[in-house]
N, C-alpha and C positions, 0 to 999 in steps of 0.2 A: 143151531148156533155157537160159535168158540167167541168165548170173549176174550179181543186182543186186548183194546182200551176200554174204557169205559162208556164211550162211543162210539167205539168201530167195533162191530163182530163181524164175522166169514160164516159162509155156508159150511157144515159136512160135506156137501154134495160136491164140493168143489174138488176136495183133498181124494188123490187117489195115490192107494199103498199099495206096491209091489213088493216081494220078498224071494231077495235073491239068497247066494249063498255068498259070504263072507271070506272076505281075504285074510291071510294073517294065519296065526298060533290058533289051537285050539282041538288039537289033535286029533282022533279019528272019525270025532263030531262034526269037525269043519264041513269032511267031507259027504256026509248027508243031512246035515241039516240046515235051511235055508233060514237064518238068522238075520242078514242083513236087511237093511227095510230102504226101498227109495219110494221116497214121496212126491209125490207131485201135486201145485197147487194151481190150481188156472188162475193167475192175476188179471188177465184181459178181464175176464170174465164176471170176476171179482166183484162188488159195490163196493166201492172202495171210494173214501174224500177224493178231492182230485192233487190235494196236496200229497196224499199218499202215494195216490199212482206216478203222478211226479219225479216224488223223490225214491220209488223201488228199485229201479233201473239201475242207480247208483248203490245201492245199500247191498242187493243180493249180486251185485257183481257179473261173475260167470256162470253162478250158476243160476241166472235167469238167461231163459233161451228165446230169439229171436219173436216166438208167437207169443210172450207173455207167459209164460209156463216157471214157477220157481220150481225147479228139481235140486231136492235133499237127500244125499245117501247117508245113513245111520247105523255103522258096523262098531263101536264102542265097545257094545257090550255082546257078551254071549249068547243071550236071551234075547229072542225077537219080541218079547215085550217092553221092556226098558229101552232097546231100541226105537222101539213107535214111537216110545215118549219122549226119547231123546230130538226125533226127529221133527214129531211136533211143537216142543220146545224151540227148537232151533229156525223154524221155522214163524212161532211168533214173536222172539225174539228180532228177528227181521224186521215182521209188521211193525214192529214197536217201535223200531227204528229210526222208520220209513215216518212212520205219523211224528216223531215227536219234531216240537219247532225250537227253534231259537230265538232266542229274543234278538229282537233289533236292535242294532247297537246305535246308539245317540251320538251323534261328535262331542267333546268337550273342548274347551278351551284353557289353555292355561291360564292359574292367576295370576292377578298382577304383581302379586309378590313372590311370585316363582318366578316370574320372567325377569324382575328384577335382579333375585338373586341372582342367577345363569348368567346374567351381565353382568354382575358384578367380579363374578369367583374368574370369567372370561378375561376381563380388565385386570386382575389381579395377573394370571396366567401368562397374559403377554407383556406386563411388567415385567415380572419375574425373567422372561426370556431375554427382553431387550436390555436388560443387566447383564445377561453373561454374554451378549456379545461386546470383543474385545473392541476398542476405540482405534482407529488408525494412529498411528505411531505409539502406542503403548507397549512395543516391542521389549 
């Protein structure tokens, strides 16, 4: 079991790793070594809380397939071991973000004093503007 948060853990059996050749620079080695990692996590089969399951498609975005599988390709590093760790860390970051709950917003009201100050400043501004207008016949 891989611990995501103190209350959420995922089964390692739901994670598949396949190794492919990385694109980009790397010299002669890039043609021979499969250092990129394609990690697939079956979120549909995982035992996740309902609020995480509901938020996961929005957080994962295009990395989640229609079948509920999250696909992460890691090829940032030249060696396979670091790419594996990077892919797993990116998966855990997605799951942690989906597990995070925002605090519910409690609507507040403006205080009586702030309302009075606002109205006083509006009245003052209106008075300044009314004094600015010329009276008829003052030409």
